[in-house]
C-alpha positions as CSV (number, residue, x, y, z in Angstrom):
1,X,-18.8,-60.9,-6.1
2,X,-20.8,-57.9,-7.5
3,X,-24.3,-58.4,-8.9
4,X,-25.1,-57.3,-12.5
5,X,-26.9,-54.3,-11.1
6,X,-23.9,-53.4,-8.9
7,X,-21.6,-53.6,-11.9
8,X,-23.8,-51.3,-13.9
9,X,-24.0,-48.9,-11.0
10,X,-20.2,-48.9,-10.6
11,X,-19.7,-48.3,-14.3
12,X,-22.1,-45.4,-14.3
13,X,-20.4,-43.9,-11.3
14,X,-16.9,-44.4,-12.9
15,X,-18.1,-42.5,-16.0
16,X,-19.6,-39.8,-13.9
17,X,-16.6,-39.3,-11.7
18,X,-14.2,-39.3,-14.6
19,X,-16.1,-36.7,-16.6
20,X,-16.8,-34.5,-13.5
21,X,-13.2,-34.6,-12.5
22,X,-12.2,-33.5,-16.0
23,X,-14.7,-30.6,-16.0
24,X,-13.5,-29.4,-12.6
25,X,-9.9,-29.5,-13.8
26,X,-10.7,-27.4,-16.9
27,X,-12.6,-24.9,-14.6
28,X,-9.6,-24.7,-12.2
29,X,-11.8,-26.0,-9.3
30,X,-9.7,-28.9,-8.2
31,X,-6.8,-26.8,-6.9
32,X,-5.3,-27.2,-3.4
33,X,-6.0,-24.5,-0.8
34,X,-4.6,-25.2,2.7
35,X,-7.5,-23.4,4.3
36,X,-9.9,-26.0,3.0
37,X,-8.4,-28.6,5.4
38,X,-8.7,-28.6,9.2
39,X,-5.9,-30.0,11.3
40,X,-7.5,-31.3,14.5
41,X,-5.2,-31.2,17.5
42,X,-6.2,-34.3,19.6
43,X,-4.3,-35.1,22.8
44,X,-5.4,-38.5,24.0
45,X,-4.5,-40.3,27.2
46,X,-3.5,-44.0,26.7
47,X,-3.7,-46.2,29.9
48,X,-0.4,-48.0,30.4
49,X,1.5,-45.9,27.9
50,X,5.2,-46.1,28.6
51,X,7.0,-42.8,29.4
52,X,9.1,-43.3,26.2
53,X,5.9,-42.7,24.1
54,X,4.8,-39.6,26.0
55,X,4.1,-37.0,23.3
56,X,4.2,-39.5,20.4
57,X,2.6,-37.8,17.4
58,X,0.3,-39.8,15.0
59,X,-1.3,-38.3,11.9
60,X,-4.5,-40.0,10.8
61,X,-6.1,-39.4,7.5
62,X,-8.9,-41.4,5.9
63,X,-11.4,-41.6,3.0
64,X,-9.3,-40.0,0.4
65,X,-11.3,-41.1,-2.6
66,X,-8.6,-39.8,-4.8
67,X,-9.9,-38.6,-8.2
68,X,-13.3,-37.5,-6.8
69,X,-13.2,-34.1,-4.9
70,X,-9.7,-34.9,-3.7
71,X,-7.8,-34.3,-6.9
72,X,-4.1,-35.4,-7.3
73,X,-3.1,-31.8,-6.8
74,X,-5.1,-31.6,-3.5
75,X,-3.5,-34.8,-2.4
76,X,0.0,-33.4,-3.0
77,X,-0.9,-30.4,-0.8
78,X,-2.3,-32.6,1.9
79,X,1.0,-34.5,2.0
80,X,2.8,-31.1,2.5
81,X,0.4,-30.3,5.4
82,X,1.1,-33.7,7.0
83,X,4.9,-33.3,6.7
84,X,4.7,-29.9,8.3
85,X,3.3,-31.5,11.5
86,X,6.5,-33.6,11.9
87,X,4.6,-36.8,12.8
88,X,6.2,-39.9,14.3
89,X,3.7,-42.1,12.5
90,X,1.1,-41.7,9.7
91,X,-1.9,-44.0,9.6
92,X,-4.4,-44.1,6.7
93,X,-7.7,-45.8,7.6
94,X,-9.1,-46.9,4.2
95,X,-10.9,-45.8,1.1
96,X,-8.0,-44.5,-0.9
97,X,-10.2,-44.5,-4.1
98,X,-13.8,-44.5,-5.2
99,X,-14.6,-45.8,-8.7
100,X,-11.6,-44.8,-10.7
101,X,-7.9,-45.9,-10.6
102,X,-6.9,-45.1,-14.2
103,X,-5.3,-41.6,-14.3
104,X,-4.6,-41.3,-10.5
105,X,-2.2,-44.1,-9.7
106,X,1.0,-42.4,-10.7
107,X,0.1,-39.2,-8.8
108,X,-0.9,-41.2,-5.7
109,X,2.4,-43.0,-5.7
110,X,4.4,-39.7,-6.2
111,X,2.6,-38.0,-3.3
112,X,2.7,-41.0,-0.9
113,X,6.5,-41.3,-1.5
114,X,6.9,-37.8,-0.1
115,X,5.4,-38.7,3.3
116,X,8.0,-38.2,5.9
117,X,7.0,-39.8,9.2
118,X,9.8,-40.5,11.6
119,X,8.9,-44.2,11.7
120,X,6.4,-45.5,9.2
121,X,3.2,-45.0,7.2
122,X,0.6,-47.7,8.0
123,X,-2.7,-48.4,6.2
124,X,-5.8,-50.5,6.2
125,X,-8.1,-51.0,3.2
126,X,-11.7,-49.8,3.1
127,X,-14.7,-51.2,1.3
128,X,-14.1,-49.1,-1.8
129,X,-10.5,-50.3,-2.0
130,X,-11.7,-53.9,-2.0
131,X,-14.4,-53.1,-4.6
132,X,-11.7,-51.7,-6.9
133,X,-9.4,-54.6,-6.3
134,X,-7.3,-55.0,-3.1
135,X,-4.3,-56.1,-5.1
136,X,-4.3,-52.9,-7.1
137,X,-4.0,-50.9,-3.9
138,X,-1.3,-53.3,-2.6
139,X,0.8,-52.6,-5.7
140,X,0.6,-48.9,-4.9
141,X,1.6,-49.5,-1.3
142,X,4.6,-51.6,-2.4
143,X,5.9,-48.8,-4.6
144,X,5.7,-46.0,-2.0
145,X,6.6,-47.8,1.3
146,X,3.2,-48.0,2.9
147,X,2.8,-50.9,5.2
148,X,-0.6,-52.5,5.1
149,X,-2.0,-54.1,8.2
150,X,-4.5,-56.7,7.0
151,X,-5.5,-58.3,10.3
152,X,-2.0,-57.7,11.4
153,X,0.0,-56.0,14.2
154,X,2.8,-53.5,13.9
155,X,5.1,-53.0,16.9
156,X,6.5,-49.6,17.8
157,X,9.7,-49.7,19.9
158,X,11.4,-47.2,22.0
159,X,14.2,-49.0,23.8
160,X,12.4,-51.6,25.9
161,X,9.1,-49.9,25.6
162,X,6.4,-51.2,23.2
163,X,3.2,-49.8,21.6
164,X,1.1,-51.9,19.3
165,X,-0.8,-50.7,16.2
166,X,-3.3,-53.4,15.1
167,X,-5.1,-53.1,11.8
168,X,-8.3,-54.8,10.8
169,X,-9.1,-55.5,7.1
170,X,-12.4,-54.2,6.0
171,X,-15.6,-55.1,7.9
172,X,-18.1,-54.2,5.2
173,X,-16.8,-56.8,2.8
174,X,-16.2,-59.4,5.5
175,X,-12.4,-59.4,5.2
176,X,-11.8,-58.7,8.9
177,X,-10.6,-61.3,11.4
178,X,-10.6,-59.9,14.9
179,X,-10.0,-63.3,16.6
180,X,-6.9,-63.9,14.4
181,X,-5.7,-60.3,15.1
182,X,-6.0,-60.8,18.9
183,X,-4.0,-64.0,18.6
184,X,-1.1,-62.1,17.3
185,X,-1.3,-59.2,19.8
186,X,1.0,-59.3,22.8
187,X,-0.4,-58.3,26.1
188,X,2.6,-56.4,27.6
189,X,1.7,-53.0,26.2
190,X,-1.2,-50.8,25.0
191,X,-2.7,-51.3,21.6
192,X,-4.4,-48.9,19.1
193,X,-6.8,-50.4,16.6
194,X,-7.3,-49.2,13.0
195,X,-10.7,-50.2,11.8
196,X,-12.4,-48.5,8.8
197,X,-16.0,-48.7,10.1
198,X,-16.5,-46.8,13.4
199,X,-19.5,-48.7,14.6
200,X,-17.4,-51.8,14.9
201,X,-16.2,-50.2,18.2
202,X,-19.1,-51.9,19.9
203,X,-17.4,-55.2,19.1
204,X,-13.7,-54.2,19.5
205,X,-14.3,-52.5,22.8
206,X,-15.7,-55.7,24.3
207,X,-12.3,-57.4,23.9
208,X,-10.9,-55.0,26.5
209,X,-7.6,-55.0,24.6
210,X,-7.6,-51.7,22.8
211,X,-7.1,-48.3,24.3
212,X,-8.1,-46.4,21.2
213,X,-9.8,-47.2,17.8
214,X,-9.2,-44.9,14.8
215,X,-11.8,-45.1,12.1
216,X,-13.3,-43.2,9.1
217,X,-15.9,-44.4,6.6
218,X,-18.5,-41.8,7.5
219,X,-16.8,-38.6,6.1
220,X,-18.4,-37.0,9.2
221,X,-21.7,-37.2,7.4
222,X,-20.4,-34.5,4.9
223,X,-23.4,-32.4,5.7
224,X,-23.8,-31.5,9.4
225,X,-26.9,-29.6,10.4
226,X,-27.3,-27.4,13.5
227,X,-29.1,-29.3,16.3
228,X,-29.3,-32.4,14.1
229,X,-25.7,-33.4,13.5
230,X,-24.5,-35.6,10.7
231,X,-27.3,-35.6,8.1
232,X,-26.0,-38.7,6.2
233,X,-25.5,-41.9,8.0
234,X,-25.2,-45.4,6.7
235,X,-24.1,-49.0,7.4
236,X,-21.1,-48.9,9.7
237,X,-21.5,-45.3,10.8
238,X,-25.0,-44.9,12.1
239,X,-23.9,-44.7,15.7
240,X,-20.5,-42.9,15.7
241,X,-20.4,-40.6,12.6
242,X,-17.7,-38.1,13.7
243,X,-15.5,-37.1,16.6
244,X,-14.4,-38.6,19.9
245,X,-16.4,-41.2,21.7
246,X,-16.0,-43.3,24.8
247,X,-17.1,-46.9,24.1
248,X,-16.8,-48.9,27.3
249,X,-13.2,-48.5,28.4
250,X,-12.0,-47.8,24.8
251,X,-11.8,-44.4,23.1
252,X,-13.0,-44.1,19.5
253,X,-12.1,-41.3,17.1
254,X,-14.1,-41.1,13.9
255,X,-12.2,-38.9,11.4
256,X,-14.2,-36.8,9.0
257,X,-11.9,-37.8,6.1
258,X,-10.2,-35.6,3.5
259,X,-12.2,-36.6,0.4
260,X,-15.9,-36.8,-0.5
261,X,-18.1,-39.5,-1.9
262,X,-21.2,-39.2,-4.1
263,X,-21.7,-35.5,-3.5
264,X,-18.8,-33.2,-4.1
265,X,-19.7,-31.0,-1.2
266,X,-19.4,-30.6,2.6
267,X,-21.4,-28.4,4.9
268,X,-20.2,-27.5,8.4
269,X,-17.9,-30.6,8.0
270,X,-14.5,-29.6,6.6
271,X,-11.9,-32.2,5.5
272,X,-9.8,-33.3,8.4
273,X,-6.2,-34.2,9.2
274,X,-6.1,-35.5,12.8
275,X,-2.9,-34.9,14.8
276,X,-3.1,-37.3,17.8
277,X,-0.6,-36.7,20.6
278,X,-0.4,-39.6,23.0
279,X,-0.3,-38.8,26.7
280,X,0.2,-41.0,29.8
281,X,-2.9,-41.4,31.9
């Protein structure tokens, strides 16, 4: 439940985002340019990975905040870039929207319907998605074939081989249930965790059950300064703001995201599409 001040703040930001987006469109400054997006090639070793999943390709995107800097036109271009990588699986780790749904829903559905992974598109919700109404996002998912993992497990199969993708609902709003998720998770094959907030890795790594956690939330800090690093850090991304980390026996990758929030700018921190290629250790 939002306080009166929070509701006023959200209303102000909605008004600001809507008007700024309209201005950028009139000026032609919301167009897609492929060079604005960095495709990060990320080969990762997964202990216990079956030979059947050697070379398995996962695209991760996160923090779209559609309608802010990431206009519907830019989103359509991002989908084209993703399809060009011929992924086996697409995972989206939260914050599809910021403060506005009206005017972007139809375009989001049209773009997401064009995603062409060989197996599936999986998603978890972020804090902004809950603030804008989780059911609103779930209706979008239902219309474009996205499978939400809300404290749930998705099983990838290659013959007798298995690989598990586990998705936590958002931590910031208290919707996560790690204990319930672990109760569903078989122990016969490696597991990859989708969790919006990267700093939760300190908790998830302690379970010893996940080979890799994929997160977002931070936008990489948006502004990255030489010798200082991510200039903007906040709850859930103080410790692990961007890139690859080793947290105990678990790897963590914090994706820089493809949208922006609050400030429509990035410095030394381009929008990112991560192409993760799984390797046997």
